[in-house]
C-alpha positions as CSV (number, residue, x, y, z in Angstrom):
1,M,-5.2,43.0,28.0
2,K,-3.2,41.5,25.1
3,V,-1.9,37.7,25.7
4,S,0.5,35.5,24.2
5,V,0.9,31.3,24.3
6,V,4.1,30.1,24.1
7,G,3.8,26.3,23.3
8,A,0.5,26.9,22.1
9,S,0.4,23.9,20.2
10,G,0.1,21.5,22.8
11,Y,-3.1,20.1,24.8
12,S,-2.6,22.9,27.8
13,G,-1.7,25.3,24.7
14,G,-5.4,24.1,23.3
15,E,-6.9,25.2,26.3
16,L,-5.1,28.1,26.9
17,L,-6.4,29.5,23.3
18,R,-9.9,28.2,24.1
19,L,-10.0,29.6,27.2
20,I,-8.5,33.4,26.2
21,A,-11.1,33.2,23.1
22,N,-14.2,33.5,25.8
23,H,-12.2,35.7,28.1
24,P,-13.9,38.7,28.8
25,E,-10.7,40.8,29.7
26,F,-7.8,39.4,27.6
27,T,-7.1,39.0,23.5
28,L,-4.4,36.9,22.2
29,G,-1.6,38.8,20.7
30,A,0.6,35.5,19.4
31,A,0.0,32.1,19.5
32,I,3.8,30.5,19.7
33,A,4.7,27.0,18.5
34,H,8.2,26.1,17.7
35,S,7.2,22.4,15.8
36,Q,3.9,23.8,14.4
37,V,5.1,27.1,12.7
38,G,2.7,28.3,9.9
39,V,0.1,25.5,10.7
40,A,-3.1,26.6,10.7
41,I,-4.1,26.7,14.8
42,T,-7.4,25.1,14.2
43,T,-5.9,22.8,11.9
44,V,-3.9,21.2,15.3
45,H,-7.1,22.4,17.3
46,P,-10.3,22.0,15.6
47,Q,-12.4,22.8,18.6
48,L,-11.3,26.2,18.2
49,T,-12.9,26.4,14.9
50,G,-15.6,29.6,14.7
51,L,-14.2,31.1,17.7
52,A,-13.1,34.9,17.3
53,G,-9.8,36.8,16.7
54,A,-6.7,35.0,15.9
55,M,-7.3,31.8,15.8
56,N,-7.9,32.3,12.7
57,G,-4.5,32.7,12.5
58,H,-1.6,30.7,12.3
59,F,1.6,29.9,14.9
60,L,4.3,31.5,15.1
61,P,7.9,31.2,15.5
62,F,9.4,32.5,19.0
63,D,10.0,36.0,18.4
64,K,11.0,38.9,20.4
65,D,8.6,41.2,17.8
66,A,5.2,38.7,18.2
67,L,5.3,39.3,21.7
68,F,6.6,42.6,22.3
69,D,2.9,44.8,23.0
70,S,1.5,41.1,25.2
71,E,1.5,42.2,28.6
72,L,1.1,38.8,30.1
73,I,2.6,35.6,28.4
74,F,1.3,32.0,29.5
75,F,4.5,28.9,29.3
76,A,3.1,25.3,28.4
77,L,6.3,23.6,27.0
78,P,8.2,20.4,28.5
79,H,10.5,20.9,31.6
80,G,13.5,22.8,31.1
81,E,12.0,24.6,28.0
82,S,10.6,27.9,29.5
83,G,13.4,29.0,32.1
84,R,16.0,28.3,29.5
85,L,14.0,30.5,26.8
86,I,13.5,33.1,29.7
87,G,17.1,33.0,30.2
88,E,18.2,33.4,26.8
89,H,15.6,36.4,26.7
90,V,15.5,38.5,29.9
91,E,15.6,42.3,28.6
92,L,11.9,41.3,26.4
93,F,10.2,39.2,29.5
94,L,12.3,41.7,32.3
95,T,8.8,43.6,31.8
96,K,6.0,40.9,31.3
97,K,3.7,38.8,33.5
98,I,4.7,34.9,33.2
99,V,2.6,32.6,34.0
100,D,4.4,29.2,33.7
101,L,2.7,25.9,33.4
102,G,5.7,23.8,32.8
103,A,8.0,22.7,36.1
104,D,10.9,24.7,35.8
105,F,10.0,27.1,38.8
106,R,8.0,24.9,41.2
107,L,11.0,23.4,43.5
108,S,13.0,26.0,45.7
109,S,15.1,23.6,46.2
110,K,17.8,22.6,43.7
111,S,18.7,19.0,45.0
112,S,15.2,18.2,44.9
113,W,15.0,19.2,41.0
114,E,17.8,17.4,40.1
115,R,16.7,14.1,41.5
116,Y,13.3,14.5,40.3
117,Y,14.1,16.4,36.6
118,G,17.4,16.8,36.5
119,G,19.5,19.4,34.4
120,V,19.3,23.7,35.1
121,H,17.6,24.6,38.0
122,H,16.4,27.3,37.1
123,G,15.1,28.8,40.3
124,Y,11.6,29.7,42.1
125,W,8.5,31.6,42.0
126,Q,4.9,32.3,43.6
127,Y,3.6,29.0,44.0
128,G,0.3,29.5,41.8
129,L,-2.7,27.7,43.9
130,P,-4.7,30.4,45.1
131,E,-6.4,28.3,47.7
132,L,-3.8,27.2,49.8
133,P,-3.6,29.5,52.7
134,G,-2.1,32.9,52.6
135,A,-1.5,32.4,48.2
136,R,-3.9,34.5,46.9
137,N,-2.3,37.6,48.0
138,A,0.7,36.3,47.2
139,I,-0.6,35.8,43.9
140,S,-1.8,39.2,43.3
141,S,1.4,40.8,44.0
142,S,3.0,38.8,42.1
143,T,4.6,39.3,38.5
144,R,6.0,35.5,38.1
145,I,3.9,32.1,38.8
146,A,4.7,28.7,39.1
147,N,1.9,26.9,37.9
148,P,1.0,24.0,39.9
149,G,1.2,20.5,38.8
150,C,-2.1,18.7,37.6
151,Y,-1.5,15.6,40.4
152,A,-0.1,18.2,42.5
153,T,-3.2,20.5,42.5
154,A,-5.6,17.7,43.5
155,L,-2.9,16.2,46.2
156,A,-2.4,19.5,48.2
157,L,-5.4,20.4,48.1
158,S,-6.9,17.1,50.1
159,I,-4.1,17.4,52.1
160,A,-3.4,21.6,53.1
161,P,-7.4,21.3,55.7
162,F,-5.3,18.8,58.0
163,A,-2.8,21.6,58.3
164,K,-5.1,22.8,61.0
165,I,-4.9,19.6,63.0
166,K,-1.5,18.5,62.8
167,S,-1.1,17.2,66.1
168,Q,-4.3,14.2,64.9
169,V,-2.6,13.0,61.8
170,N,0.7,11.6,60.7
171,L,1.2,13.9,57.9
172,T,5.0,11.4,57.6
173,D,2.6,8.5,56.3
174,V,1.0,9.7,53.3
175,V,-0.4,7.6,51.4
176,V,-2.0,8.4,47.3
177,T,-3.1,6.7,44.6
178,A,-4.1,8.5,41.7
179,A,-5.0,8.2,37.9
180,S,-4.4,10.4,35.0
181,G,-6.0,10.7,31.7
182,T,-3.3,10.3,28.7
183,T,-3.5,14.7,27.7
184,G,-1.1,14.6,30.9
185,A,1.7,13.4,29.1
186,G,1.3,16.0,26.7
187,R,1.3,15.3,23.1
188,N,4.3,13.9,21.5
189,S,4.1,10.6,19.9
190,K,4.9,8.0,22.4
191,T,3.6,4.1,22.5
192,H,2.7,3.3,25.2
193,L,-0.3,6.4,24.9
194,L,-1.2,4.6,21.6
195,G,-5.1,4.5,21.6
196,S,-4.6,0.4,21.3
197,E,-1.9,0.6,24.1
198,V,-4.2,2.8,26.8
199,M,-7.8,1.5,25.6
200,N,-9.4,-1.1,28.0
201,S,-6.4,-1.3,30.4
202,I,-4.9,0.7,33.4
203,S,-1.5,0.7,34.6
204,A,1.0,2.1,37.1
205,Y,3.5,4.1,36.0
206,K,6.4,5.8,38.2
207,I,6.2,3.7,41.2
208,G,8.5,3.7,44.0
209,G,8.2,7.4,45.0
210,V,9.8,8.8,41.5
211,H,7.0,10.9,39.9
212,Q,8.3,14.6,39.9
213,H,4.9,15.7,41.7
214,T,6.2,14.2,45.0
215,P,8.2,16.9,46.3
216,E,6.4,19.8,45.0
217,V,3.0,18.6,47.1
218,E,5.5,18.0,49.9
219,A,6.8,21.3,49.7
220,A,3.2,23.0,49.3
221,V,2.1,21.3,52.6
222,E,5.1,21.9,54.6
223,Q,5.0,25.5,54.5
224,L,1.8,25.3,55.7
225,T,2.8,22.7,58.4
226,G,6.5,23.7,59.3
227,S,6.8,20.4,60.0
228,P,8.0,17.3,57.4
229,V,5.4,15.9,55.1
230,H,6.0,12.7,53.1
231,L,3.9,11.3,50.1
232,S,4.2,7.7,49.1
233,F,2.3,8.1,45.3
234,T,1.5,5.8,42.8
235,P,0.1,7.1,39.5
236,F,-1.7,5.4,37.2
237,L,-2.3,5.8,33.8
238,A,-6.6,5.5,32.9
239,P,-7.8,4.8,29.1
240,M,-9.5,8.2,28.9
241,P,-8.0,11.7,27.4
242,R,-8.8,14.1,30.7
243,G,-9.1,14.1,34.6
244,I,-7.2,13.2,37.7
245,L,-9.2,11.3,40.3
246,A,-6.9,11.1,43.7
247,S,-7.1,8.9,46.4
248,V,-5.2,10.3,49.4
249,S,-5.6,8.3,52.8
250,I,-3.9,9.9,56.3
251,P,-3.1,8.2,60.1
252,V,-6.1,10.0,62.5
253,A,-6.2,10.4,65.7
254,D,-9.2,11.4,68.0
255,T,-11.7,12.9,65.3
256,S,-14.7,11.7,64.0
257,L,-16.1,11.9,60.3
258,N,-18.5,14.7,61.1
259,Q,-15.5,16.9,62.4
260,L,-13.3,15.8,59.3
261,R,-16.0,17.2,56.9
262,E,-16.8,20.3,59.0
263,L,-13.1,21.1,59.0
264,F,-13.2,20.8,54.9
265,M,-16.2,22.6,54.8
266,N,-14.7,25.6,56.6
267,E,-11.9,25.3,54.6
268,Y,-13.0,25.7,51.3
269,E,-16.8,27.4,52.2
270,D,-15.7,30.7,50.4
271,E,-13.8,28.8,47.5
272,R,-15.8,28.9,43.4
273,F,-14.0,26.3,42.3
274,V,-13.3,23.9,45.0
275,H,-16.8,21.9,46.4
276,V,-16.7,19.4,49.2
277,L,-19.6,16.9,47.8
278,A,-22.6,15.9,50.3
279,P,-21.9,12.9,52.0
280,D,-23.3,10.1,49.3
281,Q,-21.5,12.3,46.4
282,I,-18.6,10.6,45.3
283,P,-15.8,12.7,42.8
284,Q,-16.4,12.0,38.9
285,T,-14.0,12.6,36.8
286,N,-16.5,13.1,33.9
287,A,-18.3,15.8,36.0
288,L,-15.1,18.0,35.6
289,L,-14.5,17.8,31.8
290,G,-14.0,21.3,31.1
291,S,-14.0,23.5,34.1
292,N,-11.6,25.3,36.5
293,S,-13.5,22.9,39.6
294,V,-12.3,20.4,41.9
295,H,-14.4,17.8,43.7
296,L,-13.8,16.6,47.2
297,Q,-15.3,14.1,49.6
298,V,-13.5,13.2,53.2
299,T,-14.1,10.0,55.2
300,L,-13.1,8.2,57.6
301,D,-11.7,4.5,57.9
302,T,-12.1,3.5,61.6
303,H,-11.1,0.7,60.8
304,V,-7.4,1.1,60.3
305,G,-7.4,4.7,62.1
306,R,-7.2,6.6,58.6
307,A,-8.6,9.9,57.1
308,I,-9.9,9.3,53.1
309,V,-9.7,12.0,51.0
310,I,-10.8,11.5,47.1
311,A,-10.3,14.3,44.6
312,A,-11.4,14.5,41.4
313,L,-10.3,17.7,38.4
314,D,-9.9,18.1,34.8
315,N,-6.3,18.2,34.3
316,L,-6.0,20.5,31.4
317,G,-8.1,22.5,33.6
318,K,-7.6,23.1,36.8
319,G,-4.7,21.1,36.7
320,A,-3.4,23.9,33.8
321,A,-4.9,26.0,31.7
322,G,-8.0,26.5,34.0
323,Q,-5.4,27.6,36.9
324,G,-3.3,28.9,34.5
325,I,-6.2,31.1,33.6
326,Q,-7.0,32.1,37.3
327,N,-3.9,33.0,38.1
328,A,-3.2,35.7,35.3
329,N,-6.9,37.3,36.3
330,L,-5.2,37.6,39.7
331,M,-1.9,39.0,38.4
332,S,-4.1,41.5,36.5
333,G,-6.4,42.9,39.0
334,F,-9.8,41.0,36.9
335,D,-12.3,38.9,38.8
336,E,-10.7,35.8,39.7
337,S,-13.6,33.8,37.7
338,A,-13.0,35.5,34.8
339,G,-13.7,33.1,31.4
340,L,-13.7,30.6,33.8
341,E,-17.5,30.9,35.3
342,G,-18.3,27.5,32.6
343,A,-19.7,24.1,34.9
344,G,-18.4,20.6,33.8
345,L,-19.3,19.7,30.5
346,R,-20.8,16.0,31.5
């Protein structure tokens, strides 16, 4: 099956190219990158040197002919761009399956989009987090998928099991602190992402409830609970290229640590990519590098009556490109784990 990537020169785009090159069913049609047209793919992504097929080629401009014979297209663009392109070329994309790694179609609420992103609200597509209850079948029957954000994936999977005991938890008081590697901010040159600024330091950003993944997580969990979810989310920039580590704290009553562990084990016991670790293990970002997996740990802080969930994933894997491939597999009728069998690289 021929697939193409629009926005192939970015970090998520490069990870998509790597996964496509090793996929048993996908072949690369076009690698499109407006800012790098004519540049060799391996000049921007040297990690792809030696991989088969079109990885030996060059980045192409956005062109209808380049995408014509691709059945599925990945978009890996800054917010606002995929919605604009799809809107301008409706006929071209009418018959294509699309997975959008950007934010353009994640929010059903126009007011939430305008508050957290600004600009044109392009609509809402099926949310592509397969491990949420009911999502897998919906994704399989869809032709348009909004791939979740990296933070949002970690947080939604940490909170979702509590929907089963919603009478025992207060989901209007969810407190999150989470750290991301620098690739989560994209590839554009920014002073605060320079090595000399990031190394040997960790800093908070977008504090005060303004991070754009907040309404995405709240909406995803509210669909499961049917009641309001309020998230206080403080993100941190960590001195590492890739990875997400999140701590989620939720008030809980009338439960024990064993019951919490059983809740999480039952929720994810059949999932290929979500792993609840043994009681003595703590999730670590470097254990997930290059994988499509999530590691979770749950405990109970009896001093304040709050459940604590720790989650780790690779923001370019399960947080972006890996999850995009997982969704594409489901949409295309392939094994969900095709091309994603690799474990972390630690």
